[in-house]
N, C-alpha and C positions, 0 to 999 in steps of 0.2 A: 505492500501499500503507500502511498505517497500523498500529503498533504500540505500546506503551507504552514501552519502552525500546530504542534501535537501539544496538549495541554494535560496535564497528567494532574488530576484530583478533579471531584465533581462536586467541590461544595460550593458556596453561593459564590465563590473568587472565580474558580475554572468554568463553572457555568454563564458569571456574567459574561467572560473574557469572552467565551465562545459567541455567545449573542449578540454581542457589538460588534466582532470581527464578522461573524458573519451577516450582518447588517449593512456592514462595508464590501459584500463580497468576497469575504476571506475566508477561504478554506480553511478548517479545523476539524480535530478530532480529540473527543475528550475522553480519557481511558481514567479507571478507576477500579481498585483494589476489592472492592465490598459493594455490596447488591444496592438499588436505589431505595429502598426499605429501609435498610442499615444508614444509610445517608441521612434520610429524612427522621430518625430517633433521636438524631443528636438535639439535646435541649443547650441552646444556643444563646446569644444577643436578641435583644429586641430594641434595643436606643437607635433610631436611624437618625445621621443627619442630613441636614437638607441638599449638600453634595451628591450624598448618595441615592437619594430620593430623583433627584433630576438625570442621576446617570441611569436609575432603572424607568425614567421616561423616556431617555434616548434610545434604550435599548429596547424600547415598546415594552414594556411588561411590567409596566408599573400603576396597570388598570385597577386592580383589588388591593394592593397598597393604599391606593387612593381614596379607596371608595371604604376599605374596612378599617385601617390605620387611625390611630389616635394624634391627634395634634397637638404638643405639650407646648405653650406658652412660659412654663418655670418649671422649677425642680425647687423642690425644699429640703434645709437642711437643719435637723433639730441637734440641740447642745441644751444640754441641762434641763429637757423637756419643753423646751421653747423650739419651736418651729419660724427659720426665718428664709422667706422667696427670695431666691433668685430668679427674676423676673426677665427670663431668656429673652422676649422678644425685645422688649421694651432698653434691655442694656444693651441688647447685639444689633444693633440697623435690623430688627424686625426680623430676624431669623428664629428658627423652630428647631423643633425634631420632633420624630415621629416614630411613636413605639407601634413596631409591626413585628413580629417574631422571625428569626430567621429559619425557622423550620417552612413559615408561609412565605417567606423569600425563594427558598429552594423549591417546593412546590411550583410557585408561578415562573422560575427558569426550568425546571424540567419539562414543565407542559409545553414553554415556546421552543424547547429544545426538540421534545418528541416530534413539533409540528411542521420542524422544519429539515432540511435535507441532512443536516451535519450529523458523522456518526457520533456513539457514543459506546465505550464497551465497558461493562461493567463485571465485576469479579473478574479482572484481568491480574494473574500472576503474577510475581517475579518482572514487573514494569522496571525496566532499566534504562537510564539514556545513556548515549553512545557518543563520543568524538565531538561531544559539544562546544570543545576551542576550534574546531574544524568549519569550511564553510559547509559540510555537510553531515550535520547530526543527524543522527537516528535513534529510536526508542523501538526497544522488544520487550515482549510479552508473552504470556503463555496463556493458551484458553480453551478447553476440551481439549487438552492433551497434546496440543499443537504449539509450537513459536513461532510468534508474527512476529513480521520488522514492518517500522512506519518510518519511511525517510521523509525526512522534513527541512525547512527554511529555519525553523527558530521552534525552540521548548519553553512552554510557560509552567515551571514547577509550584504549583497551585495545590500540593499534596500536604500541606499541614507541617507541626513540628515536628511529628516522629515520621514523615514521609521519608521517600529517597533521593529525594533532587538534591538536597544539601548533602547528605552524606554523598552524594556521588563525585564530589568535586574536591580535587587532591589536597592534602594538606598543605597547609601553607598559604593556600591563596586566600583564603577569607579569614576574619577576625571574629572571634565571638566575643560579644559583652552583656553581663548575665547576675542579678541578683533576685535572688531565691529568700523569698519573705516569711519570717518565722512563726507563720497562721496561714488557716486556709480560712476559706467561705463555704458555710454547712449551705446548702440551698434544697429548697423544696418548692415545688410544683405544685399547685391544686385549684380545681375545678371551683375558685369560690371569688366573689366580687372583691375587686382591690380594697385595702384598708383609706387609701386615698386617691384622688384623680392623679395628681403630680406624683411623682417619683418623692421619695424620704426618704435620705440619707441622714444617717443615725449615729452620733459620737456619744456614746455611753461608758461610763466605769465600769460596766459588764462586759465592753464590748462592742467594736463594729455590726450597726444592722443594716442592711435596706430594704428598702416595700418598693419593690417594682411590680410588674405587670406584662401582661401579654394580648391583653385584650379586657374589656368590660367584665366578662366573666371568670377569667380564666389570672391568678396571682404568681408572682413568682416572689420566694425572701428569702432573705440570705443571713446566716450568722456567722462574726468571726470566732473562728475555732482554733484552740491549738493545733500545729499543726501533725503531731501524732493521734490525733481523735483520730475515732472509726465512726462511719457512717450507722452502723450497728448497734450503738451504743444510744441512738436517739429513737426514739418512737415518736409518732407525732405529737402525742400528748405533750411529752418532754420540749417539742422543739415550738409549739404554740405559746406554752407557758414564758418558755425564755423570752419568747419575741417580746410579749407582751412586757414585760420586766424591761425592755429597752427601749419601747416604745414610747413618746409622751403620754399622758396618762389621757389626754380626749382621744386620741387615736387608740389605744390599747382598748377603749371602751368600746368601740366601733368594728374591731377585727371580727372577721367572720371566719372560722376554722373551719377545716373538713379534712376528709383520707386524702393524702398525698400519692400524687401521680408518679412524682420520681421525688427521691434525696438522693444526692452526693455529696463529698466535699469537694471541693478543686483547689490545690493549691495555687500559691499566687507568686509570678518571676514576673521579673522585665529582663527581655532577653533580645539582641542584635544583631546581626552579621554585618558585616562591611568586607567590602560590597554586596551586593544584592544580585550579582549574575558572573556567570563565568561561561565566557565567550558568546554562544547563540542560547545559553540558557540564561531564562530568568527565574528569580523567585519571588513569589508573592502572596503576601498576607503571613500565615502562621509559619509558613517556611523559612522566611526570614526575620519576623518579628514577635514577640511574644509580651502583652504589658497586660498590668493587673486590670480586672475588668470596673475597679471603682470608678474611671471617667468615661467607660462605655465608648471605648476607641477601640478594639482590639477588631471587628468587622470591618467598621467604617474606616484605618486605617489599609486593610485589605483591599477596601472600596477605592481608596486613590490609587495605591498600586496598580491595578485592574486600569483605571482613567489614562495612568499615565502610559503603562503599556500597549494599553488599546491604539491611543493616539498614535505614538509612536511607531508601531508597528503599520498602519493606517496610512504613514506618512511615508515609510518604506516601501510597500507596495503600490501605493500609487502616485508617489513623485520621485521614489527612487533616492529618498534621504535616508538614505544608510549612513549616513553621521551622527544620526541621532540615539544610533544602538548603544553607545557608550556611555548617553548620557542618563540612562533608565534609572541609574544606582543613585547617583547624584542628586538627581529631582526628587526620587522618592525620599532617599534618605534624610530630606532637610523636613519633610512634614512628619517622617517617621518620628526623629527625634525628638520633637514637638511634641507629638502623642504621648509617646514614650516616660517624657518630663512631665505632662500634664498629669498622666495617669500615675506615677510616682509621687509627685506633688499631694493629689489629693485622697492616694493612699496613705503617703506621711502624715497628713493634717489629721484623718477622721478615723485615725484605727490608734488603741494605745497598743506601744511595745511593751515600756516597762514604766508602770507608772509613778515606780518610787525615783526617775531619774531626771535629770534636770531635762533631758532631750526629751522628755514628754510635755515636761510642762512649758518648754519652746513652744512645741507642735501647740499645745492648747492655747499660748498666746496667738500664735500665727493664724489659727483660725478664727480665733475673732476679733481681730484685726483685719482680714478680709470681709468679714461679714457686717463690719462697723460703717460701712459708709457703700452710697451707689457707684461712686468711682472704682472702689478696691470689688466688690461682686462684679462689674460688668468685665474686671481679669479674667473673672473666674466664666463669667457668660461667656463670653468672645470664643474662648477655648472649647466649654462643653457644646455650645453647637455646631463646632468643627471651623479649622481656618480654611480658605479657601482653595483649590485645587490650583497648582500651577499651570500658566500656559506653555504648552508648545510648541516652541520658537520652527 
């Protein structure tokens, strides 16, 4: 087989890139090691920046998001039982965020992919990129007991933190930067109405908590727990009781509880590789960077990578602008490091690391400082709604 772009990974990044390229008449094949049902079973982010929404519109797959997604003009931060509203649209030039689950985004992109002429291969085993630092890269994979080869012009590694693309790059070519946090987030998904329309980020002596949502009837809640904690130790009742302790009193009184649909503990880390490309292979999203979920930047940073790669490849194939290829990493990393810094900053301010330390007292003071005036809250709002995508010259 031959294609112009081989895309490894069929999460939102890979599917969105494939759809955008398809709209420009650029042929692509998507390879995925698991089944479509497994991909759709992943419980992930749901706070979408305006730039991502506009990219979905450009791809022609935003209809359901625009109809069913919730527009949020603010986000709340609770400290010492008091709620502080960060008025996003007022403080960030009218920009907002949309709450629409990653699973729903993946559904929409899969439907569009299935309706197109572009090939997707699921349950492809031993996917391996080859000769990526040459003018003739290719990818091999196994399916139904046979080995297949795809010759291509470029490879997009959209296969996540544990994927095959980044490890296939020779030692010494890229540099890794990482910080692992000393706690995790215990998350619970339930078919219960959210406790509040706007998301609530909670700083509490017992630990951080987040009241998030997927829709008007589906809620997603998180609790800061020790890194060594086990999810089996947390019954639904224990989770709800602990959440009530951390919520402001008025919110706790309104909390509707119910059976969990899913519970899991996610470790928190900051991780970036430089550069985000090697030859004709580009790393996209989690394959190149991971952020703590505190700032709602993980999926949104992946979308900005997709935007950059899509626009570069369009100019390469339509205008022969091969000079832009080497700029992919440079352009992406500017926005990535802003997102990494913001996610680290939010995580640092809102979590307790060691309440007896001077550092924790400084964190408390910093949060108080930024909540104290509209000008300072605007710094938070501008980054929360998402920095603009960079133009590709």
